[in-house]
N, C-alpha and C positions, 0 to 999 in steps of 0.2 A: 574271309575278306568282308569287311563291313560295307554294306551297300550305301549309296549316296543317301544322305538325310537332309532334311530341311532345318533351317535356323539353328535350333539348340543341339543338334547333333555334335557340334564342336565341344560342348561342355562335357559330354560323355567321354570324348577323347581326352580332355584335360584330366579327368579322374583316372582314366586308364593309364595315362602317361606316368602317373605317380608310381606305378608298379615297378617302373624301370629305374627309378631314381633313389638315391640314398640321402638322407638328411645330413646337412653339414654339421649339426650339433643336436643330436636327438634329445638331450636333456632340456634344451631350450624350448621344445615344442610341447604343446598340449597333446594329450594321448588320444584324441578322437578326430575323426573327419567330420567337420561341421555340416557338410552337405552342399549340394549344388542348388542354389536358390533360384526360384522363378521370380516373376514380376511382383514387386511390392507386397501385396496382401498375402501372398503365398508363403511368406517366410516361415511362420510357425508350423503350418501343416506339412510343408515339404521336409523340414528337418525331422519332424516326428515320424514321417513315413520312413526315412532312411535309417533312423536310429532304432526305431521300434521293431521294424520288420524289413530286413534288407531285401527279401524276396518280393516285396510288394511294390517295387518301383513303378510297375505298370499302372498302379492305381493313382499315381500323381497325374491326374487328368490335365492334358493340355500344357503341362509345364516342360516336360522333356520326355524323350523316348527312353525305353528301358536301358539300363546300364548292363553291360556284359557281366556274366556271373563272376568273372574273375575279380571284379571290383570288391566283392564281398571279403576277399582275403585282405584287401587293403584296409577295409574298415576296421578289421580286428588287429591290425599291426600298429602297436603303440609307438613304434620307432619312427613312423611317418608323421609329418607335420599336420597340424589342423589347418584346413583350408575352407574358406567360404567363397563361392563364386556367385556374384550377383549381377543382374542386368539393370537394376535400377536402385538408386539410393533410397533408403528408408530409415526413418529415425530409430526404428527398432534395432538397426545394425550398430547403434552407438554403444550397446552393452557388450560388444565383442571383447573377449579377453585380449590382453596386450600381445600375446604370442600367437594369435590366430591370424593367418594370412588371409587377406581380403582383396578381391579384385574390384576395387572402386575407391575413388577418393570422394570425400564429402565436398559438395559444391562443384562437382565435375561438370555440371551444366554450364558453368562459366566458359567452358571450352566446347562442350558437346551438343549444345543447342544452337540453333541458328542465331538467335538474338544474343546469347552469351558470347559466341565467337565474334559477332559483329562488334560488341562492346569491348571485348578484350583487344581486338586488333585495332580499334580506334586509337589506341595509345602506342601502337607500333609504327615508327616512322616510315618503314619500308612497305607497309601493308598495301599501299596504293599500287605497288608494282606487281602484286600477285593475288590480291583479293578484290574481285569485282565490287564496285561501289554498292553499298547496301544501306537501306533506310528503314527505320521504324516509323510508319506513317501515323501511329497513334500519338507521336510527339510532334507538336506544332512546328518546332524549329526544323526537324528532319523532314517534315512534309514540305516545307518551303524549299529546303535544299533539293529534295527529289524533283519538285516541279521545275526548279531552275536547271537541274541536269537534263531533264526530259526536253526542255526548250532548247538547250544548247545542242543536244544531239539532233533535234529537228532542224536547227539552223545549219549544222554541219552537213546534213543530208541535202538541204536545198542548195548550198554552195557547191557541193560535189556533183550534184545533178547538173548544175549549170556548166561546170567545167567539162563534163563529158558530152553534154549536148547544149552548147550555147545558143544554137538556133531556136531552141524551145523557149528561151527567155527573151521574147520580143514583145509580148503584150505589156501594157501598162501594169496590169495586175502582177504578172510574174516578175517584172523588173522591180516593183515595189517590194515584193516578198524577198527578192534577192538582196535589196538594199537593207531590209530589216535583219536578214540572216547575217549579212556581213558585219553589221554593227554588233550583233550578239557575239560573233566570233572574236571581234576586236576586244570586247569586254572580257571574254573568256581568256584571251591571251594575256591581258593585263593581270588577271588573277594568278596565272601561272608564272608570270615573270614580273614581280612587283617593281623591279628596278626599271622596267621598260616604260617609257612615257609617250603615250600617243597624244596628239593635240586634242584637248577637250573641246567637244562641240555639243550643243544642245541636242543635235540629231542622234547622239549616242544614247539618249534616254528613250527606251522603247516603251510605248504606251500599252495600256491593257488591251486595246483592240488589236494592236499589232502583234502582241503575244498570242492572242486568240487565233490570228491568221496563221502564225507559225504552227501552233498546236494542231490545227485542223488540216494542215497540208497533207495530202495523200501522195506518197512517193512510191513509185514502182521502178526502182533504179538498179535492182540486182545488187551484187557485191561490188562495192566501190573500193578498189585497192589504190594505194598511193601510186603504183606504177602507171595506172591508166590516167590518173589525175595529172601527175607530173609530166607524162608524155604527150599530153594533148597540145596541139598547135597553139602557140601564143597569139591570141586574137584580142585586141583591145575591147574592153567592155565598160561603158559608163555606169558606175554605181555611185549614186549621189554626186555625180559629176567628177569623181576623183579616182576611185579604185579601178585599176586595170586588171585584165585577166592574169598576167604574171604575178601581180600582187596578191590576188586571191589564192593562187597556187602556193605562194610563199606563206600565206596566212594559215592555210590548212596544214602544210608541212610543219610549221612552227608549233602548232597545237599538238600534233601527233608526236613530235619529237619530245615535247615537254610533258605530255600527259600520257602515260602508258594506258590509262583507261580509255582514251580515245580510240585505241586500236581494237577495242571490243565492238565498235560500231561498223556496220557494213551496209548502211542505207535503210534499215528497217525500224530502228528505235524500239527494239524488243526488250521487254523486261520480264522477269520471272517472279511470281508471287509465291512465297514459301511460308506455310504455317510454321510458327517459331519452334514448336516442340514436337512436331510429327516426324516420322521417318518413312522409309520405303516408298517414297514418292506420293504419299497420301496428301491430297489437297494442293499439290503443285499445279500451277497453270502459267501459261505464257500469254503476254498481251503486248500490242504496240499501240494501244489506245489509252491516252491519259485519263479520260473520263472513266473508262472501264477499270483501270487499275485503282483509281480513287474510290470508285463505287464498291469494288470487291473488298477493299481494306476497311471500308465503313461497315460492311456486312460481317467481316471477320477481322476485328482489330488486332487479334493475337497473331499477326503475321508480319513478315518483312518483305521488302521489295528489293530485288537485286538486278544489276545490269546483266543481261543475257549476253553470252559470248557468241556473236553472230558469225564469226569466221573460224569455226573449230577445225582442227585437223581431222580429216575423215579417213576411215578404213573401209574400202569397198563402198564408198559413198555413204557411209553411215557414221553417225556420231558415236563416240565412246568416252568412257571415263576411266580413270586409273584408281584402283583400290590398293592402298598401301597400309599394311599393318604396322602400327607403332606401339611400343611398350614404354610406358613411363614407370621406371623402377623407383624413382624418388623425386619429390618436388623440391625439397630443400635439404641438401644441395641437389641441384637438378641432375638427373641421370636418365638418359633416354636411349632406347635401342630402336633401330629400324630393321624390319625383316628384309633380307637381301633382295627378294624378288617380289614385286607387286603382281597383280593380274589385271586384265583389261576387259571391261564389260561393254558390249556393243548394243546399240539400239536395234530394234527389229526392222525399222523401215528406213528407206533412203532419206537423207537430210533434205528438208525443204523449209527454209526460214519463213516463207510466206504462209505456211499452214501452221498456225499456233494452237490448233484445237486437238491434234492427235498426239497423245503423250508418248506413243511408241516411236515417234520421230525424234523427240527431244530428250526423253528420260531413259537412262540406261539401267535403272533399278530393276533387279530381277523380279521383284513383285509386280512391276508393270509389264515386263516383257515375257514372263514365263508362259503366258497363254498364246504366244505368237507362233508363227510357222517356222522360225529359224531353229535348226537343231542346236543342241547344247554345244556341240563341237565348234560351231560358228558364232556362238553368242559370247564366248569368253576366249581370250587369248592368253598364252603364257608370255613371259618376257621375251623369250627367244623368238616366238612367232611375231611379236611386235617389232623386234629389232629387224627381222626380215622385211616387214612392211616399211619400216623407216628407211632401210637401205634403198628401197624402190622409189620412195617419194622424195628423199633428200639427196639421193645420188652419191652418198659418201658413207663410209663406215663410222662406227663409234659415236654416233649422234647421241645415243642414250647416255653413254659413259661420260662424254665430254661436255654435253650441253644440257641434258635434261636431269640426270641424276644430281649434279651440283645444285640445280635450282630446287629440286625436291628436298634435299637435305637442309638447305637454308630455310625453306618455308616451314618445314616441320620444327626446326629449332626456334624460329621466330614465334610461331604459334604457341609452342609450349612455354617459352619464356613470357609471352604476353599474358598467359592465363594462370601461371603457377601461383602467383601471389593472391589470386582470387579463389584458389582451392585450398583445402585443409590437408596438411601433411600428416601422415600416420606411418610410423616406421615399418609396420608389417603389411602395408597396403601397396598395391601396384595397380596399373590399369592398362588393359588392352584397348587400343583405339583403331578404328578404321577411318583413315583419311582419304577423301575423294578429291581427285585433281582432274583438270582438263587441259589439253594442249590446244593453243590456237595454231593457225597455219603458218606462223612465224616461229614455231617451236617454243613459244613462251608458255610457261606452266602457270596455271591459275588454281588456287585452292577453292573448292566449292563448299565443303562442310566436313565436320568431324563427328564420327559416330561412336557413342559409348558402348553399344552392343552390336558390333558389326555382324551382319548376316553372313554366316559361313556355310554356305550350301555347296556340298561337294558335287558339282554338276558334271565334272569330267575327271578322268583318271589323274591328270596332272594336278588338278585342284585338290582332289582327295589326298594325294600324296603330300602336297604342300601343307594342308591343314594338319595332318597327322604330325608332320615334322615341326611345324610352327608351335602347336600346342604342347608337344612334349618338351621342346627346348624352352618354351615360355615358363613352364613350371620349374624346370631345372634351374633356370636363371633366377626367377623371382622368389622361389621358396627354398631352394636347396643351395643357392650360392654358386652354382656350377656355370660360371660365366666364360671360362676358357673354351674356345672352339673345340669340338670333339672330333675334328677331322673330316666331317662331311661338309660339302660345299654350301648347301642351303642352310642358313643359320641367321640368327639375330646379330646385326652389326652395331657396335657401340657408336652412337652419334655424339654424345656429349657426357662428360662426367666431371662435374664441378667438385671442388674440394671445400670442406667446411671452413 
């Protein structure tokens, strides 16, 4: 039994899986196994190691762990297809022969980097319902949009704070801030409902000093759910002499009904800064300070800023994300498979939105949490374990099947369609992706990012079994044309198959 491995262990399994598969048309394949490729510059040296001396795999320093001796037989079997597995695209790969299977599409970064995904989804009409607002602050227009969004969320927090504690809004300063926040929300609603016409007043123009007042407001109001806001006793409140308390409740409700993004806010105006081309949690940080976000993006301009999900669904009071394997078999026509079961990665520490400094509270990446005190058995959950947790928090069965799985399938399809024309089709190419999702406390699913080289660390027996099954069936489907289910329950499910 192969012991758990880190990162590239999966690629050894991919090669081993070929031993059990038969080529669909042996004469169509090249007679050699091209090799398991490492990162970029390792292309030539790693191929030379495998072809020149199959017993010297251990000499491939830092690229992958030794392949099992049985793979040597496969290397000599000319009836098997030629396969190249790469983790990063490199121009050297362009000299591949037409009949060599290759795990990667050219320009896949249009889907698998944070900036690429942001740009691709900017053209998808439904993206605002599943992808938290995202900005490239190196672009002046997007910088202005981000500042506008930050101010709107600050205004939303001020109004919600008043609705929960109206007695606190009695000083002239607090009433003035409430007046400004109300005007901002009225403008926001106008943007969401263009047909709605509010009476124009000069007071709806917010001055620079008033914006500064909003940005500097320090709120400590906890999680503000609509139930608390809507259930508060109706007490009249003079805001600019006109807006009453019930009207404020209606204003907040209208915004949240018309903008799914507003549900990401829970009183803290937290944003996450992500280096555009990094992975495994490298460089990620959270902040609820506008000057801090702007300063960080000046220091590191190659990053994006995304709205943080402030009310995530929790398991044992910890955040988690969902890792879903996706296989793109073809870009044009589009053909996509989704592995039947995802797995769930938990953060080490209890959720605390007020503490933005500790990554083990907010990031579920194994690279971040591997040094923590939580045992592996509690750091990842299987789908069945997650369904058991859902049953407890939702109080009803089949929440995954009826509410979450349909969302996941729709998001995967939308993301692949949004990016496919920005990537380069190659008939013998395919790509394994790791898509990461998060659920909020209303069971709405949000796409976080797409990984080109998903870390496949077999940390638990169930995950090791899933990896072996996933990789074997991936090669059977992608390289051998064996798409029909083989009778085992855990398999790749066809999501979409377009016709030419």
